[in-house]
C-alpha positions in Angstrom: 41.7 53.1 -42.4 42.8 56.0 -44.8 40.4 58.9 -45.6 40.0 57.4 -49.1 39.0 54.0 -47.7 36.5 55.6 -45.2 34.9 57.4 -48.2 35.7 61.0 -47.0 38.0 61.7 -49.9 41.7 62.0 -50.4 43.8 64.3 -48.0 45.3 65.8 -51.3 45.5 65.1 -54.9 48.9 64.6 -56.3 50.2 64.9 -59.9 52.7 62.2 -60.9 54.6 62.9 -64.1 56.8 60.3 -65.5 57.2 58.8 -69.0 57.7 55.3 -67.7 54.5 53.7 -66.7 56.0 51.3 -64.0 57.4 54.3 -62.2 54.1 56.1 -62.3 52.3 52.9 -61.0 54.8 52.4 -58.3 54.7 56.0 -56.9 51.0 56.1 -57.5 50.4 53.0 -55.6 52.4 54.3 -52.5 50.4 57.6 -52.6 47.0 55.8 -53.0 47.7 53.5 -50.1 48.5 56.6 -47.9 45.2 58.1 -48.7 46.1 60.6 -51.4 44.5 61.1 -54.7 46.6 60.6 -57.8 46.4 62.0 -61.2 49.1 60.8 -63.9 50.8 62.3 -67.0 53.7 61.0 -69.3 55.1 64.2 -70.4 55.2 67.9 -69.7 52.7 68.9 -72.2 50.2 66.2 -71.0 50.8 67.2 -67.4 49.9 70.9 -68.2 46.6 69.7 -69.9 46.0 67.6 -66.7 46.4 70.6 -64.6 44.1 72.8 -66.6 41.3 70.6 -66.7 41.4 69.2 -62.9 39.0 70.6 -60.6 40.3 71.1 -58.1 43.9 71.5 -59.3 46.3 68.8 -57.6 48.0 70.3 -54.5 51.5 69.1 -55.5 53.4 67.4 -58.3 56.0 64.8 -58.3 58.0 65.0 -61.5 60.7 63.0 -63.0 63.6 65.1 -64.3 64.1 63.2 -67.6 61.0 63.7 -69.5 60.5 63.8 -73.4 59.8 66.9 -75.2 60.6 69.3 -72.1 62.7 68.3 -68.8 61.0 68.2 -65.5 62.9 71.4 -64.7 61.4 73.3 -67.7 57.9 71.8 -66.7 58.2 73.4 -63.3 59.1 76.6 -64.7 56.1 76.5 -67.0 53.8 75.6 -64.1 55.2 78.4 -62.1 54.7 81.0 -65.0 51.2 79.9 -65.9 48.8 82.6 -64.9 45.9 80.2 -64.9 47.5 77.9 -62.3 47.9 78.3 -58.6 51.2 77.9 -56.8 52.0 74.1 -57.0 54.9 72.8 -55.1 57.0 70.4 -57.1 59.2 67.4 -55.9 61.7 66.3 -58.6 62.6 62.7 -59.0 65.5 61.2 -60.9 67.4 57.8 -61.2 70.2 59.4 -63.2 70.6 63.2 -62.5 71.4 63.1 -58.8 74.7 65.0 -58.4 74.9 68.4 -56.6 74.5 70.4 -59.7 71.4 68.6 -60.9 69.8 69.0 -57.3 70.7 72.7 -57.2 69.2 73.2 -60.8 66.0 71.4 -59.5 65.7 73.8 -56.6 66.5 76.9 -58.6 63.6 75.8 -61.0 61.2 76.3 -58.2 61.4 72.5 -56.8 60.5 72.0 -53.2 62.7 68.8 -52.7 64.7 66.4 -55.0 64.7 62.7 -54.5 66.8 60.0 -56.1 64.9 57.1 -57.6 64.2 54.4 -56.5 62.9 56.1 -53.4 61.7 54.2 -50.4 58.1 54.5 -49.6 58.7 55.9 -46.2 60.9 58.7 -47.6 58.7 59.5 -50.3 55.7 59.9 -47.9 57.6 61.8 -45.4 58.7 64.2 -48.2 55.2 64.6 -49.5 53.7 65.3 -46.0 56.5 67.9 -45.4 56.0 69.8 -48.8 52.2 69.7 -48.5 52.4 71.2 -44.9 54.8 73.9 -45.8 52.6 74.8 -48.9 49.4 74.9 -46.9 51.0 77.1 -44.2 52.3 79.5 -47.0 48.8 79.6 -48.5 47.2 80.5 -45.2 49.8 83.2 -44.7 49.1 84.7 -48.1 45.4 84.5 -47.4 45.9 86.3 -44.0 48.2 89.0 -45.6 45.7 89.6 -48.5 42.7 89.7 -46.1 44.5 92.0 -44.0 45.7 94.2 -46.8 42.1 94.5 -48.0 40.8 95.3 -44.5 43.4 98.1 -44.1 42.3 99.7 -47.4 38.6 99.3 -46.8 39.0 101.3 -43.6 41.6 103.9 -44.7 39.5 106.9 -46.0 40.0 107.6 -49.8 42.0 110.8 -50.7 39.1 112.2 -52.5 37.0 112.1 -49.3 39.7 113.9 -47.3 40.0 116.5 -50.0 36.5 117.8 -49.1 37.5 118.7 -45.4 36.8 122.4 -45.0 39.6 124.8 -44.5 42.4 122.5 -44.9 44.7 121.2 -47.8 45.5 117.5 -46.9 47.9 114.9 -48.5 47.9 111.3 -47.1 50.1 108.3 -48.0 50.0 104.7 -47.1 52.6 102.0 -48.2 51.8 98.5 -47.2 54.8 96.3 -46.3 52.8 93.4 -47.9 55.0 92.8 -50.9 58.3 92.9 -48.7 57.5 91.1 -45.4 54.3 91.0 -43.3 51.3 93.3 -42.6 51.4 95.8 -39.8 48.7 98.2 -38.2 49.8 101.6 -39.3 46.9 104.0 -40.1 45.9 107.9 -40.6 42.7 109.4 -39.9 41.3 112.9 -40.7 37.7 114.0 -40.2 35.7 117.1 -39.1 35.0 117.7 -35.5 33.1 120.5 -33.7 36.2 122.4 -33.0 37.7 121.9 -36.6 39.5 119.0 -37.9 41.0 115.9 -36.2 44.2 114.6 -37.5 45.9 111.4 -36.3 48.4 108.9 -37.2 49.0 105.7 -35.5 50.8 102.4 -35.5 49.8 99.0 -33.8 52.7 97.0 -32.9 53.3 93.8 -34.7 52.9 92.5 -38.1 49.9 90.1 -38.3 46.2 89.9 -39.0 45.8 90.9 -35.3 47.6 94.1 -35.9 45.4 95.0 -38.8 42.3 94.1 -37.1 43.1 96.2 -33.9 44.1 99.1 -36.2 40.3 98.9 -37.5 39.0 98.8 -34.0 41.2 101.8 -32.8 40.1 103.8 -35.8 36.4 103.2 -35.0 36.8 104.2 -31.3 38.8 107.2 -32.1 36.0 108.6 -34.3 33.4 107.8 -31.6 35.5 109.4 -28.8 36.1 112.5 -31.0 32.5 113.0 -32.0 31.7 113.0 -28.2 33.6 116.1 -27.9 36.6 114.6 -25.8 39.8 116.5 -25.7 42.8 114.9 -27.4 44.5 113.6 -24.4 41.4 112.2 -22.8 40.8 110.4 -26.2 44.2 108.9 -25.8 43.5 108.0 -22.3 40.3 106.2 -23.1 41.8 104.3 -26.1 44.8 103.2 -23.8 42.3 101.8 -21.3 40.3 100.0 -23.9 43.4 98.5 -25.5 44.8 97.4 -22.0 41.5 95.7 -21.1 40.5 94.0 -24.5 44.0 93.6 -25.9 46.6 93.4 -23.1 49.2 91.7 -25.4 49.2 94.6 -27.9 50.5 98.1 -27.7 50.2 101.0 -30.2 51.4 104.5 -30.7 49.3 107.8 -32.0 49.8 111.1 -32.5 46.6 113.3 -32.3 45.9 116.9 -33.2 42.7 118.9 -33.5 43.3 121.9 -35.8 41.1 125.0 -36.2 41.6 125.8 -39.9 40.5 129.5 -39.1 43.0 130.4 -36.4 45.6 127.7 -36.8 45.2 126.8 -33.1 46.1 123.3 -32.4 45.8 120.8 -29.5 48.3 118.0 -29.8 48.6 114.8 -27.8 51.2 112.2 -28.3 51.2 108.5 -27.1 54.6 107.0 -27.8 54.6 108.2 -31.5 57.1 110.1 -33.6 56.8 113.9 -32.9 54.8 115.9 -35.5 57.1 118.1 -37.8 56.0 121.7 -38.7 57.4 122.7 -42.0 57.7 126.4 -43.0 57.8 127.9 -46.5 61.1 129.6 -45.8 63.0 126.2 -45.4 62.6 125.8 -41.8 61.3 122.7 -40.1 60.9 122.0 -36.3 59.6 119.1 -34.3 56.9 119.9 -31.7 57.9 118.7 -28.4 55.0 116.5 -27.8 55.5 113.1 -25.9 53.6 110.7 -23.8 53.3 106.9 -23.0 52.3 104.2 -25.4 48.7 103.0 -25.7 48.1 99.8 -24.0 50.0 100.4 -20.8 47.2 101.8 -18.7 49.2 104.9 -17.9 48.0 108.5 -17.4 48.2 111.0 -20.4 49.0 114.6 -19.8 47.0 117.5 -21.1 47.4 118.3 -24.9 50.1 120.7 -25.9 48.9 124.1 -27.4 50.4 125.1 -30.6 49.7 127.1 -33.7 49.9 126.3 -37.5 50.8 129.6 -39.3 49.5 130.4 -42.6 51.7 128.4 -45.3 53.1 126.0 -42.7 52.5 122.3 -43.1 51.9 120.0 -40.2 53.6 116.6 -41.1 52.8 113.4 -39.2 54.5 110.0 -40.1 54.7 106.5 -38.7 58.1 105.2 -37.9 58.3 102.8 -40.9 59.2 105.9 -43.1 62.6 106.6 -41.3 63.6 103.8 -39.0 66.3 101.8 -40.2 68.3 98.8 -38.6 71.5 100.1 -36.8 70.5 103.7 -37.3 70.0 105.8 -34.3 66.3 107.3 -34.2 67.6 110.7 -33.4 69.7 110.6 -36.7 66.6 109.5 -38.8 64.6 112.2 -37.4 67.3 114.8 -38.2 67.5 113.3 -41.8 63.7 113.8 -42.1 63.8 117.3 -41.0 66.7 118.2 -43.2 65.0 116.8 -46.1 61.8 118.6 -45.5 63.7 121.9 -45.6 64.7 121.3 -49.1 61.3 120.3 -50.5 58.6 122.7 -51.6 56.2 123.4 -48.7 53.0 121.8 -50.0 51.3 118.8 -48.5 51.2 116.8 -51.7 54.7 117.7 -52.7 56.2 116.8 -49.3 54.1 113.5 -49.3 55.4 112.5 -52.8 59.0 113.6 -52.3 59.3 111.8 -49.0 57.7 108.5 -50.0 59.7 108.5 -53.2 62.9 108.9 -51.1 62.2 106.6 -48.1 59.7 103.8 -49.3 62.3 102.1 -51.4 64.5 100.5 -48.6 62.0 99.9 -45.7 60.2 96.6 -44.6 57.6 98.2 -42.5 54.4 99.9 -43.3 54.2 103.6 -43.8 51.5 106.0 -43.0 51.9 109.7 -43.6 49.5 112.8 -43.2 50.4 116.4 -44.3 48.0 119.3 -43.7 48.0 122.9 -44.5 45.5 125.6 -43.7 43.7 126.9 -46.8 44.0 130.7 -47.5 41.1 132.8 -46.2 38.5 133.3 -48.9 38.6 137.0 -50.1 35.6 139.0 -49.1 
């Protein structure tokens, strides 16, 4: 018994567009017997009217190539370009236009499949099932990416909030890979603690909703451990054990610094992350030799490295999405970044804008960036 026969509703509604009523009847009958809902149209304009008034909108369309007024190919283009319609997969059907050029034209117009008419019921149903499954999987992936994207932005502090941190000038940047591939777990953090300002940049391994949600969890525990007064390396140790216990399949990197804006004293700890870069106004830039194991491996983390941020210098912390490229040695990428900063004005927002403009155009990974400079002491 099909879902329609059992009264639970069709497994999907399909639009059948053909100007020959016998063809619509034949295709519709096969689909209805298989449990699908069917709506029909005899032309392109009628099909668009049906789509606009349908609630819900059909999940896919089977469109004859030879239609009056507009071709099936043009109808598919109009459907794809209509901002009021969701993405609707299209299967083209034709009794005449079946050579390679026609099939290529149909696929280039956005079609998911191309069938020669008359089509056997078994082939029709197998194609419909395959196209619907692919469309549903794509929709789930889009929804997941959108949710994770919103999640990331909801928990990354807005620049206006960071601008209020006392004693420092701060610039942050975040470029998601959402429009180009999948989501990752890159993040930044900056907030006041008893000893000054805590600064962090991190990257949860992987590109998925799981990576984004673990990123949020790490940001929460980072704030909690920091406000308890733990030293930077101890914070990393606690986060390492938490990740190994609750998410043993996931690793993360993080560079963490506590800066005293008055003196410039810094305690810096690193867990498998790119080293921080100190950029000086005179055109000098040097990486701080701060290293340590990844988070999630349940390994010991050595005490933080003591350094100093001199007046006018900028501390730059980035995730690897900024500079890592396929088939390029990481050491070369780090040197390229160092060289580029020496030829850029030494100000947090200037460095951020210049680096993102240069590097973010050809990366498929998320990017998080944080640049900080001590504010000049107030005149007495």
